[in-house]
N, C-alpha and C positions, 0 to 999 in steps of 0.2 A: 504493497499498499504506498503512495506516495503521498508524505505531509505536505501541509499546506505551503507558500512561499510567502510569508510575506514581509512587506518594505518596509514596517514602519520602523521607525529610529528604536531601541530598549537602552534605557540606562545604564542597564547594567550589564551591557555589550560596548560601553563605550570604550576602544582600543588604548586611549589612554587611561592612565597609569601617575601616584607623585611619584617620583624619581625621588634615589637617598637621597639625604642629606646632604647638600653642598654637590652632588653630583658624581660622589665615592662611589666605587662598587667595595660592596660587604667584602669585611676582613673574610679567611679561609673558615675561620671559627664559628662566623655568621651563617656560613652558607653551611657548615654542616649540622648545627642546630636547625635551619631551615628544612633542610631534607629530613633530617629526622622527626621532625613537626610533622611533614609531608608523608611519611611514610608512617606514623601513626596513626595521625588522621585518618589515614588511606585504611590503615587494617580496622579502623574504631565504626568507621564508615558501614560494613562488612559484618556490623554484629548489630542486632536490633538490641531495643530494649531491655528486654527476657533475660539476655544474653545469648539467645540463636542467633548460626551465621545465615546471615541471610545469601541469597544464593545467586551468584556473580551476574551482574548485568549483561545485556546480550554484546558480545564482538563489535568494534566498530572493525568495519571493511572500508578504504579507503579507495574509494573505484576513478586507477588513474590513463587518462585514454593509451600513453607507451608515445616513446619519442624515439629514433634513431639517433638522438644525441646527448651523448651518455650525462651532458649535463642537466636534461632534465631530469631524472633518476637521483641523481647525487641531490637534487634540491629536494623532490618527493619526500624523498629518506629523512631527509636533516626538517622537514616538515613535520613528519611523522611523532621524532625525537622531540618537536618540539609537543605535541598534542601529549603523548605517553608525562614530560615533563605537567601539565598540566592537570594530569586525571592520572596520575601510577596505577591506579587499581583497573584499569581498564585495560581489557587485550584491544592489542590496533595491530590490525593486517593488513597489508597491500594486496591490491588487485590491477592486473589491466587489461584495458579491450584488446589495445596487439599492442606489438614491437617489441613490447618488454616484457620480463619476467617478474615474478608470476605469476603469470594469465587470473584471471577475473573466475573462469570452472573451477581451476586447478586449488586455488585461495579457497573456494569454498568447498571443493570439496575434500581438503585436508581438516574444513573445520567439523565437518560431519561426525568425525571422529574424537574431535577433540574433548577432552574433561575441561570444567569448568566454565563454560558459556551455560547459560542457563537455560536448561534444555532443549540444546542444541539452536539457538538464537542471534542472528547476525542482525544488525544494521548497514547498510549497502550506502556511503556518503558518495557521491559525484566528486569528487575534484574538475567539475567543469562547470564554466561562469553562466549557463543561461542553459532553458528546456533546447531540445532535440532528438536529434534519432537517437543518440548513445541515451541519451534520458530518457525516452521515451520511449525504447522500444532494444535495442543491445540488454543495458543492464537489469531492464524486469525479466527478459527471457531467460537471463542466464540465471537469476535469483530463485526461476520456479523452476529450473531444471535443478535446482540443487537438493530439494527436499529429501530426506521428511528432514532437512535441517529447514527453519523457521527463520524466515529475510520479512526484512520491510526494506524501505529504496525509499530513502529521505529523497528532500529537494536539491537542487540542484544549488549550488552556490551563492548563485545571484537573479537576483539584485539585492543587493542588500548594504545599509550604511557603514558598515565594516570593510564589505568592499572599497569603497569610497572613499572613506580613510585611509587605507595600500593605496588605493593609487596616491592620492594628494601625497602621502608619503615618499611614495616613491618617486614623486615629482620635484616637490622640494631636494631631497636627495641629489637629483642631477641638476638641479640650479634656480627651480623657480621659487623663484621672490615673494614671500609670505605678506610681504607689504610693499603696494609700488605707488605711482604716482595716477592718476585720475588716465592722463593723457596714454603712460604705459598701458593700463588696462585697456583702453579702448583700441588700442594696437598688438594684445592678446589676446592668443587662442590655444586652443584644446587637439587636437584630433586623439580621437579613445581611437584605438588600434586591434580590433576583436579577432579573432580566427573566422571568422564567417561560416552561413549555412543556408543551407534552402528554406530550414524550416521558420515559417513567420514569424512563431512564437521566440523562437531564439532573438528574432531582430528587435521582436518588442523587447525582451529582457535587456537589449543592451543598447535599448534608446532611454529605456527608463535608467540604466546604469550613469547615462551619459547626460541624463537631465538634472540629475542627484551629484555628480563631480561639477556640475554648474553652479548650482545651487551654492556647493561648495566652495568653489574659486571664485567668483563673480566672474565669469568670461565665457565666454559660449564654448561650447562642447561639442564637436562632429563626429559621429562614429564610424569608420571605417571598416575595410574586412581586408583580410590578406585572403581570401579567397573565397569562392560560392555565392556573394553577393556582392553589393554595390554599396556607395563608391568605394576606390581603394584608396589609400593612404595618402597615395601620389594626387590624385583628383581632389580629396578634401582638400591637401593642401594648401591644391590651387584654387579653387573654389575661395577658401578661407583668405586668401592673399587678397585675392580679388573683391572683396569686399574691404581691404583696408588693413588686413590682420596680418603684421609683417614678422612679431613675434609668438610664432607657432613651435609648439612643445607636441608629443608625440608621446602619449600613455601609453603604456604597454598595458593591454587587456589580457596577459596571457599567465597561466598560472605556475609557469618555468620559464626559463631560457631553451631558444628548440627555431628551427628554420624561420617559422611565421612570423618569430619577435624581432629577429635577428635582419630580417626583411623588412618588417616595419620601421623599425629604428633607424636603418638606412635612408629612410625616405624624409625623414625628421630636418627640416631646415635652419631649425635652433638645437632645440636638445631633445631627446630621449631619453623616456625614465627607462627602470630594469621592470622586469615582469614583478610580479606581485608576490612569487615567490614564498621563502618559509619568513615571511612577516608576520611577528605572533600575533594581530588580528585574525588572521588566516591561519592560524592553530585554531580559534577563540570559536571560530565561522563554523570551521567543519565540530568542532563540539557541539554549539546551538543547534544545528543543523543536526547532527545525532540524537539530542536530547530534544529536538522536536515531533521528529519518527517514534521517540520509546514513549513518548507523551500521548500522541494517537492512539485512541482504541484502538484495536482491530478488527478487521470485519466480522460479522457472528456468520460461520459456515452454513452455508445451506442445506437445507433438509431433503433430502434426497427424497425423490416423488415415489408413491408407492406405487406398487406396479398392478396392474388389474388382474 
């Protein structure tokens, strides 16, 4: 069952948090104490008030697309480590749609006999930014084929305000000014470079993200695509320049480095941001989608029709 996909902001999910005092890093003793506290809290969370041990939560299976670019797999693995740091008691696994191992069917097959998941349950969280063929067909079909493993498919990551905050952070890292004059703002714009899809829902989701990012930055944001949809990044840059916007940055709406992200970044006339990657807000968003799916009631099983 696919969880709902709200786009409203949630204060509890704000990616920012108070930095350490003075910006200093915690010393090794404090880090050790934090690790002990986190592990103790993880163990206590699995014990109910009456002392009985709670069943383990469903496993989280992060479903990545896969890529021939080795940077992609490295980035996804780094993201998984962030997720595990945030939720130490949660079993987190990786499955790919194509091109990389482990493939999703193999990951699900391994979970069918894994002890510790709640009656063999898993939540599949797509590491994908919009609705499309993979979310609507490939992932649900793989989940259905994994029976008797009980599975739920979470909503794709986007659109969501945490993605916008990650895009903003990557742009600032690339040189986007957080403060600018009115004249500079009137000359500025963003091209939101996405992978592209023939599914119209994917374009709807990407446009929604572009709208949220425009509200965040106070400048126009135009979606553009690496394949399967129009306009291309180069065409979007030309159109924006024709309207007098000459400080044009490319925001990389990709989960990890790869060919599409590299090609789109090369079309930037000014600055090009890095992909979303393993930003801390991405780990929090994955867990948010997981929690949404777990909290969504499962549909009641259909009653078998009585035979005559």
